[in-house]
N, C-alpha and C positions, 0 to 999 in steps of 0.2 A: 477102442481105447477112450478112457475118460478125457474129456477136453482139458481138464486141469493138469493131466500128466503129460500132455504134449509139450515138446520143447518150443521155444520161441517166446515172443513177448505176449503178454495178455491181450486178448482181442484178436489173436491170429486167426485167420480163416474168415473173418468178417469182411464185408464189403468195404473197400477203402473209400475215403471221402470222395463224393462225386459220383459213385456208382450205386444206384438204388436208394440214395439218401441225399437230401438237400444239405449242402455244406452250411455251416453257421455263417451268418452275415457279419461282416466286419464293419466297424464305423469308418466313415470316409476319412481319408488322410487329410490333414491340415498342413498347409505350407509352413515350413519351419521359419521362425523369426530370425532375423540377422543375429550374428554373434553379439552377445552383450545386451541384447534387447529382448524383453519379454513380449509375447504376442499380445496384441491389443484386443481386449474383450469386445465381442460384437454387441452392439446395442439392439434395441427392439426393432423389428422390421419397420421400415419407413421412416426411422428417426436418423437424423444426421448429427453426429457428435461434433461439437465445437471444440477443436483442439486449441491448446494455448497459442500455438503459432498462428492459427486462423484468427483467433480472437485478437492477437496483437496486430495482425494485418488490418483487421477491421478498424481498430482504434487509430492506427496510423493513417488509414484512408479517411477516417472522420476528421482528424486534425487537418490533413492536407485539403480535403474538400471544403471544410468551413473557411479556411484561409483563402482558398481560391474564390469562393462565392463572395466573401467580403471584399476582396480586391477587385472583383468585377462590379460590385454594387457601388463602391465608393471610389474616389480618385486615389489610385495607388501612388501617383506622383506626389500628391499632397502629403501622404503618409511618409514617403521618402524624404521630403523637404523637412518635416518635423524631426525625423531621425537624424538627419544631417546636422541639426542644431544641437546635438547632445553636448552638454556642458559638463566637463569632468569635475568642476567644483561642486556640482550636485550629484553626479553619478558616483563618485567615490564614497560620499557619505551613505548613499543608498546601498552600495556593496558592503560597506562596513556594518550597516544595520542588519543585512542578511547574514553576514558572518557571525555577528553577535547572536542572532537568532539560532543558528546551527549549534553554536557553542552552548547556549542555554538549553536547547533541546537535548543535547548529549548529557548535560548535567542532570536533567530531569529523568532521562532514561536510567542513568546510573543510580539516582536516588530511588526510583521505583524498584529497580532490581535488588538493591540492598534491602529495601523493605520486605522483599519476598525471600530474603535469605541467600541471595546470589552475589558473590563477591565480584567486583569489577573495578579496575582502576579508571580514573578519569581519562587518562591518555588513551587507553583501549576504547573507552566509550566514544571519545571524540573521533578517533580514527574510523570506527565502525559506523558512526552516525554520518560522518562526511561521505563515506563510501555509499551508504544507503541513499543519501540525498543526490549524489552524483548519478547513481543508477536510476533513480526516479526521473532525472532529467533526460535520460537517454532512452529508457525502455518504455514500451506502451503500458498504459494503465496507471502509472504514477504511484503504485504501491509495491512494486516488485523489489524496490530497494529496502522497504521495511520488512518484506518477507525474507529477503536475503539476510538482513540483520538478525532477525529472530533465528533463522536456520543456523547461521554461523555461531551465534551464542549458544544454541542448543548443542552443537557439536563440541564446543569447548567445555561445557558444564555437564553434559549428559543428562540434562533435565529439560526435555523438550517442552512439556506443558508449561512449566514455570517461565521458560524463556519466551514462549509465545505470549503468555499473559502479561509479561513485563512490557513488551512492545505495545500490545493492545491497550493496556491500562494507561500507559504514558501518552498515547495518541488520543484516547477518548476525551480527556479533560481539555486538551488544546482544541480539538474539533468542536466540543460543546461550547467553549467560550467563543469561538469564531462564528458558530451558528447564531448564538445570542446577539453578538455584535452586528452580524449581517441583517438579522430581522429588525433590530432596532434602527439600523441605518436605512433600510427600505421604508420604515414608517416615518423616518425623518425627511424623506424626499417629498416635497409638496406634490409633485405630479403623480407620485405613486401611492400617496397616503390613502386615497379612497379605495384603491384596489387592495391594499394590504388589510384595511379594516374590513373589507367585504369578504376576504378569503381566510381570515384567521380562524374562523369556525371550522372550515374544511381542513386546515392544517392541524388543528387540535383533534379533530375526528380521526385523521390519518394516524396521528401519534397514538391515540387510544387504541385504534385497531391493531397497530403493530405490537403494542404492549400486550393486548389480549391474545394475539396469535402466539407470541412467545410463551405466555403463561399456559395456554392450552397445549402446545407442543411439549412443554416441560412436564405437564401433568400426565400426558398420554405416553410418552416415550421414555423408558427408564434410562437409556443412554444419554439423552439430552438432559434429563433431570440430574444425573450424576455429574455431567460436564458443567451444568449451570451451577450446581452446588460448589464444585471446586473453584469455578471462576468467581463466585460470590465470596468464597473464603479468601482468595488472593486479593480481590478488590477491597475487602475489609482491611487487610494488612497494608495495602498500598495507600489507602485514603484516610485511615483512622489511626489515632485519635484526631481531635479537632486541629491540633497544632500541625499535624502532617497534612491535613486537608488544606489548611491555609497556605502551606508551602506549595502544594500542587496547584492551587488556584492562582496564587500570586505569580508564579513562574509562567503559567499559561497566559495570564493577562499580559505579562512582559513580552512573551513571544508574539502575541497578537499585535501589541503596540509597535514592536519592531517591524512587523510586516506592513502595517499601515504607514509607518514613517518611511520605510524604503520605497513604497509605491508613491507617496507624496513627493519624496525627493526626486524620484524618476520623472514625475510630471514637471517639476520645476527645472530639471535638467534639459527638458525639451522646450522650455520657454512658455509652459502653460501658466497663465496668470489668473486662473480661476481662484476665487477666495477659498481659504481652507474650510470655511463653513459649508461651502457648496461641494468642495472636492472630497472631503473625508467621508461623507455618507455614501459616495459612489464606490469606495475602495473595497470595503469588507464584502459586499455581495460578489464582486469580481473575484476576490481571493477565494471565497467559498466555492464558487462554480469551478474555479481552477483546480480545487482539490478532488473533484469528482473523478473516479477511476474509469473514464470513458474515452480518454485521448492520450496523447503523448505529452506529459509534463504540462497539461492544461492548454497547449497550443490549439488555437481555433476556438475553443469554447470561451477562453479568457477574452479574446479579441471580440467575439460575438457578444458577450455580456457587456463589454465596454461600449460597443456600438449602440446597443439597446439603451443603456443607462444614459449615455451622452445625448442620445436623441430625445429621451424622455425629459431631460432637464434643459433642452434647447441649446446644447453646446455643439461645437463642431465635431462631427462623427470621425473625420480623419484624425483629428487631434486625439480623441479617446483611443482609437485603434493604435495609433503610434505609441502612446504611453504604454499600452498593454504589451506591444511587441518589444519595446525597450526594456520593460520590466522582466520579461521572459529571458532576454539576452543577458541582463545584469545578474539574474538569478543563476543562469548557467555559469557565468564567470565566477560568482561566489562559490559555486559547488565544485569548481575545477580541482581544488586540492584533494577531493575525494578520489581522484584517479590515482594519486600516489598511495592511498590507503589500500588499494587492491593488492599490490605486491607486498606491502608490509603486513597486511592481514593474512596472506598465505604463509609468510614466514612465521608469524605469531601462531597461526593455527597448527603448523607442523611442529613447532616447539611445544605447544600445549599438549598435542597428542603424544609426543615423545615423553613428556613429563607424566602424563596420565598413565602411559604404559609402564614406566619405571615405578610409579607409585603402586600400581596394581601388582607388579611382580614382587616388590618389597613387602607388600601386605600379605601375599601368599606365602612368602618365605618366612616371615616373622610370626604368622598365625599358627597356633598349636593344632595338631591333627585331632580330628574328631572321631577317633576310633573307639 
C-alpha cells in the first residue's frame, strides 16, 4: 500500500526522535527573572558591570573615606570647637542666601522651559526644584535630583527630549559662570598664581581635545549628529536673541553671587576673621569641586579642597574644614522644604495624568472618523 494512503499522522513508521537519529539541540534554559523585572543583559566576558547601586556605594564610601582621612590628619576637636561657635546672626543670612538661590534657579528653569515651548507655573517649578535640590543632598552623585526633575517633567508633558534639554540648558550657564569665577579666583590667590599660569596651556589643550572629540563623534555617528542638531536647536531657542542671553547670564551671575555670599556668611558665623579680599578667592574653587558628581552632596571633596586652599594661603586648616562642614549643614537645612514637595509632587503628577487622560478621551470623542 502506498505510504500516503496509510492512516495516521504524516511521518508514521519513521524512527521516533532518539532512535537512529540525533535529536535537535535545544538552547540552554536561562533562569527566569523575578516578576516585574527584566533579565539583565550579560556583558562581555571578563567585564564587570557597574550598577547604579554599586556606583552609589562607591560615592558614599568616597565621601566617608575623605572625611575620615581629614579628621585623622587634622585636629578634629579643633574643628568641633569652631562649629560650636556658630552664630545664628550670620547663619540665618547664609540660609536666606541659599533659599534665594534655589528660588532664582527655579525661575531660570521655568524661563528656559517656556523658551522651549513648555508651559510651567512658577509654583510647580519651585516645588520641583526644591525637591531636586533635596534629593541631591541625600543621594550619591549630586545630580540625581536634576535627573528626577527632568523625568517628572517629561511624565507631565510627554516631551522627554525637550524636558531633558530644559534641565541641561538651565544648568549649563550656571556651571559655566561658576567655572569662570573659580579659575579667576585661583589666579587671584598669590600662592597658586604661578601654578595657574604654568598649567593654563594644558587646560586649554584639554578643552580643545574635548571639543574635537565631540566634533568627530558628531561627524561619524548619525545618531549623535541628529541628537546634537536637536540640542543645538533647543539651545538657540533658550539663549537667543541677545536679550534672552542677557537674562540667562545675569541670573546665573546672581546665583553664583548668592553662593559666594552664603559661604562667606558661614565663615563669619564661625568667627573667621579673614579679610574678604583673602576669603572670597577661596570660595569659588571649593564650590566648583563640590559640584563634581563623585560624592554625596560634595561631602569629603568640599572639605578636602578647603583644607588644601587654606593650607596654600597659610590659614588654619581646621578653620577651613569647619567652614566647609558648616556650609554643607546649612545647605541641607535650606533644602529641607524640598521634602514636602515629594508628597505634593505625587498628587500633582496624579492629577496631571488624570487630566491628560481625560483630554485624550475627549479628543478621540470629538475628532471625526477617518473612514
